[in-house]
N, C-alpha and C positions, 0 to 999 in steps of 0.2 A: 603485502598490505597488512598492516597491523590494525586489525578491527577495534582493538581496545583503546586505540587512540582517538576515537571520535569524541568530538567536544559539542556541547549545546552551544548554539549561537544566540537564538532569539525566539520570541513567541509573539504572535500577532492575532488579534481578534477581528481585525477589519481589513478588507481588500486594499484600501488606500495606504495602508501601512507597510505592506510587503516591500522587502528590500529588492534591489535590482537582481535579475538572473544572470550573473556573470560567469557562472560555471555550470557544468552539467548537474542536472537534478534528478533525483529518484524519489518518488512519492510513495507513501504507504496509505491505502484507502481501505475502508470496510465499514461494516455497520458496528454500532455500539456493542461493546462486549464480545467482539469476535476474537479477541486476543491479540489485538495489534501491538499493545505496548509490551506484552510479554514476548512476542515474537522479536520486536526491535531490541529488547534487552538481551535476548538470546544470541542474536546474530552478532551483536557487538560485545558480548561477553561482559556486560555491565548489569548490575542489579537493579538500579534505579535510574538508568538514563531516561527512559520514558516511565512516567508514573502509572502504575497499574491501580485502577480504580474499581472498586466493588460496585459502585454506582454508575450505571450506563448513562451515556449523555453528558458526563461531566466535563469531558474535554471539549471546549468549544473555541479552541485557538488552533492556528497552524503552528507547529513547533519545528524549527529549523535546527539541524545539526550538521556539522562539517567533518569530513575525513579526507585528508589530502585535497584532491582536486575535485571532490563530488560533495554537493549539498543534498541532505535528505530532508524531506518535508513530511512530517507526521500530521496527516489531515484528521480533522475532528470526525469521530464516528457519526453515521447517519442512522435514521430509522428507528430512533427511541421515541415511543408514543407519548411519554409523559412530558416531553419538552414543549414549552410555550410556543404558540404559533409564531410569535415575533422571533423567538430564537431560531426556529426552523427557517425563517426568511433570512435572518442574518447568516445562518450556516450557508444557505443556498447562494447568497450574494458572495460569501467569502471564497467558497469552492469554485463557483463559476468564474469568479475574478481571477482566481489562481490558475485555472485551466485556460482561460480565454486571454491571458496577457501576454501571449507569445513568449513565455518562458522556455528555457532550454531543458524541457523534460525529456529525458532520455528513456525513462521506463516508469510505469506504475506497478507496484505490487498491489493487486487487487485481492484482498482477503475474504474467503467465504468459509463459513463453518461447515467442515466435511460431514458432520453428522446429519445435516438436514438438507433438503433441497434449497437452492438459492432463494433469498426472499425477493419480493417484487423490487424492492429498493437496490438489491444486489444486481438484479437483471437490468434495471434502469441504468445503473452505474456502468455495467460491462457494455450495454448498447451505446452509452455516450462515448465511451472510450473508442469502440469500434468506428462509430459515426464520424468522430473527430480524428481518427487515425492516430491515437496516441498508442505507442508500443506498450504492451502490458503482459504481465504473468499473473495468472491465478494461483494463489496460495492457499491450500486447504488446510485450515488450522484444526486443532484438537484431534489430530490423528490418533493419539494415544488412547482416546476415549472409545475406539472401535477396535474389535477383533480383526484378524486378517481377513476373515471371510466378509465382515461387514464393510471393510475398507474396500474390497474388490467389488462388492454390490454397490457401494456408493460411487465408485469411480465409473462403473458401467452406467448407472443412472445419470450421472452428471453429463454424460455423452448426449443425453436426450434433453436435459434440463437447461443446458447453457447453449446459446446460439454460436454456431460455428466452432463447436467444442473440438472438433477434430483438428483445427487450425491453431488452437490455443495451448500454450505450454501450461500445465498444471503440476503443481508440487505439493504433494501431501507433506505436512508439517507438524511437528510437535515441539512446543517450547519446553515440555517436561523431559522428553528423551533426547531432544537435539536432532531427530530425524528431519532431513530437509535442509538443514543449516548450511552445509557445505555447498549444496547445489545453488543455494540463494547467494552465498558469498562468492561463488565463481561468477555468477551473472554480474554482481556489482563490480568485481575485479576486472571483467571484460570491459564494462563502461568506463572504469577509472583508467584504463590502459589507453584509451583514446586521447588525443591531444587535448589539454586542458582548455575548456571553453569553447572547443570547435564542435559544431554540429556536423553530422554526416552530409556529404554532398548529395543532393537529389539525383536520382538516376537520370541519365541522358536519354532522350527519346530518339 
């Protein structure tokens, strides 16, 4: 899979604008300024595929990208306090609409800043994914900002801070050094290897 061949498809600010879900989708979610755009650019080896903003809360659209038989959804960051209430409501409608639309969501990469305990919004998002049975992986960003000992301490603490942590795949990641990139790419390739547009059959009881 040539990750560099990813292409921007479209951007939508309202749920009713979203295109049909005709192929497998992978979503990227996380709070504002968690490093989502930097991570996307690193995975796909593109400098400005996702725009990196110094101003949290600036991305207020769902941006879709396509690589072979997989569509990627870059969701707007949540939890930025200075966003107007009306914008927060629009964000909630857009995100809830995306997840509740019966789309072919094969995986959510849920980003959490490794340096700090998950925020209340992070935990709410993780609870939502668990409750609605969306498959997800927690990506721990900004790994390079911590020493080896600090990383080990935070990984241990996260086992207590995140519900069902022992059942969740967590990938420490750095957009600066590239640590964690190959693990994430392998997961993407595994999803892409499934038949295009096919969802897994539910287990037989």
